[in-house]
C-alpha positions, 0 to 999 in steps of 0.5 A: 502491502499490509501490516500484520491483519489482525486487530488494534490500530497497530494491526492486530486483531487475534480474535477476529472481532472488528472492534478497535480501543481508541487509547487515550492521547498519551505522550508528550513525545510525539507533540514535540516531534510534530512541532519540529516537523512543523517549524521546517514545513515551510522551508522544505516546501520551498526547496527546489527538486535538485534539493530534495533529490540530493537529500533523498539519494543521501540518505538512500546511500546512508541505508546502503551502507548500514545495510548489513547491520539493519538487515541483522536487526530486522531478521531478529525482530521479524523472522523474514530472512536475510535473503528476503530483507536484503532484497527489500533494503535494496527495494527501499533505496531504490524507491528512494532514489527513483522518487528523488528523480522525478525532477518536479514533475509531480508540481503539474504545472499548468499555464492559461494565457489570457484570452479575452475571446475565450468563449464562455467569457474572457479569460483571466491568466491562471497559473496552477501547480500542485504544492506540500499539504504540510507535515504527514504521519505515517503509520508503519506496517509490519510485514515490510520492516523497510519498505513500508516502515521509517524510511520506506515508500510513504516516507520517501513520496512525502518528502518529495512532495515537499512534506516533513514527516512523522512516522509511527513505528511499528511494535514488531520491529521497534529496534530496527525502527529507531536505528533506521530513524538515527541513520536517516536523521544522521544522513539528513543532517541539516534537515534532520527535522524532516523525520520523527519517530513516535512509538505506541498506540497512544502516541499515534492517535495523539499524532494524528489528532495534532492540528500540524499534521496534514495528512496520514498514510497507514498500512494494516487491518481494516479494523485499525484502519478504519478506526484511524480514518475515523479520527482523521475524519472527525479532527476539527479540521479532517484531513487526507488519510490513505489506507491500505487495508484489506484484499483477498486479490481474486483469480479467475481461471478460464476453462481453456487455460485450466485445461491446457495449462493446469500443471502450470497454473497450480505451481504458480498459485501455490508459489504465490499464495505462500509467498512470504508465508502467506504474509503480503497483501497482494497474496491470491487468496480466492481462486475460482476454477472450472468444476471439471479441473484437476486444478484444486488436486494439483494444488493440494499436491504442492501445498502438502510439501510446503513447510511451516514457516515463522510468522511475523509476530504471535499476534499475526499467527493467532490471527491466522489461525482464527481467520482460518477456522472461521472460513473453515465453518462456512457451510459447504466449504471443504477442507482440502489441506490443512498442512504444517505451512499452508491451507487450502479450502474449497467451495462450490460457487452456489455455496459461496458467500460473501464471508468467503472473501473475507481476508486471512492473513496467512497462507490459506486459499479459498477456491471456489469451483463453477460450471458456467463463467456466465454465473461467476460475473455477479459474484465477482461483481459483488465482492468488495473492492480488491488491490489486484485480480487476475485473469487466466485464459487463453487467446481464444476465449478473449470474447469472455475475457471481455465480459470479465475485465469492466466488472475486475476494473470496478472491484481492483486497482491492478488487473493483471492478465497471467501472472501472479499478483504479489509482485509489486513494482516500483515504478511510474504506472504501478497502481497499488490501491482499489475500491474500499475496502483494500483502500480507503482512497481508491483514487491514490497508489502507495507505491511508484511515482504516482504515491507523490499525489496523495501528499499535494494539493492544488493552488491556482494563482490568477493574474499574479506578477511572475516575480511575485509566483512561486518558481515552478510558475515563472516565465523564467522557470527557474527550477526548470520544472516541466510546465503546461502552457496554452 
């Protein structure tokens, strides 16, 4: 789920140009926030799972209690509507509680007993676990002012890993960010230094350069994410940068499904494309359909009826319109719908060019018509990395799906059979990430319990006395964490 995919470090790219001005280090405030996080880092990393569970649950309870006032403020700043925001706040507090309930499994404890007859040579005693990396910098997103913002999934997963967090607030909802931070810090009590808040591009860049920051998470534009990733990589001590950037989430409709389920598929696609006014990282912006399918006409009928909806802000709106004009100008592209609330373009597979797969953050879809499914495979294989890909097929089309599956798995982090990609479940098996440019870290996810892994690093102890080991590695296992013993 990303910030406004339009430009700048805050996700605004109104002119579509992939260039970003890196501001000079700025406010002193970010330094103080990071220093507070660094001071508490070791103490928080040494807390047991029960303590972390209690702290995160307390934050969730406080956010629920402040819900009505937070939702009202969020609606005033983001135009997302109270119904959507009520659900998003519920998701936010749910993921806090879900992550808090991990009970130390994230330590991934592995214990190898000594073995003098180990084939390659005598094996010493080795005990390995994962521990906190240190203070984490989180760049908040604009389109999820709760779930990917101050107390969102990045913050929650870093806390569970044992890391304090400094959040770079998104300028799309500054008052909400401050109010949320106030509620959270009060709920944290003695652990209040676990959350810091900085504002402004200069402060965000300064924080990213600070030597105490050990990792960063970002949700936003490709241009902004790459600029920040470069800073993270060029520091005197480079740090992991977990960025979620751009995705058009291709959908492939096989001939049998196109013939027998045309109405159903058209309704589903139109709904998923325009959900949230197209301002989701998982909206399906690209769909491949057979040339003889009525799909395009059926989708067009529905999209013409979609009313205009507000964008998150003027910069997002400007970026969308610029992107739509760019796509429409591609040779061979035909404009099917230019309605008040959605746009639809169409191109033949033989006229498809890579530029047609660039994300346009908003309610715009590109339909690619194909005559032979085998011709689609090389096009899919050449697409940039995606968060999701989706297949709609009949059971009897299984042989064709078998040919598609490895190609789709190579290009995306989540592959759907039927359904639509806009729903992202917060659960253990969710993978919300993918090959570049979907993310900068294809091995990680920013949604679900596995998101905690981004902020941990492995450490192995060899032949240490048990009483001197960290609690998760001891034989008496005082934290009662899962241990895998050889």
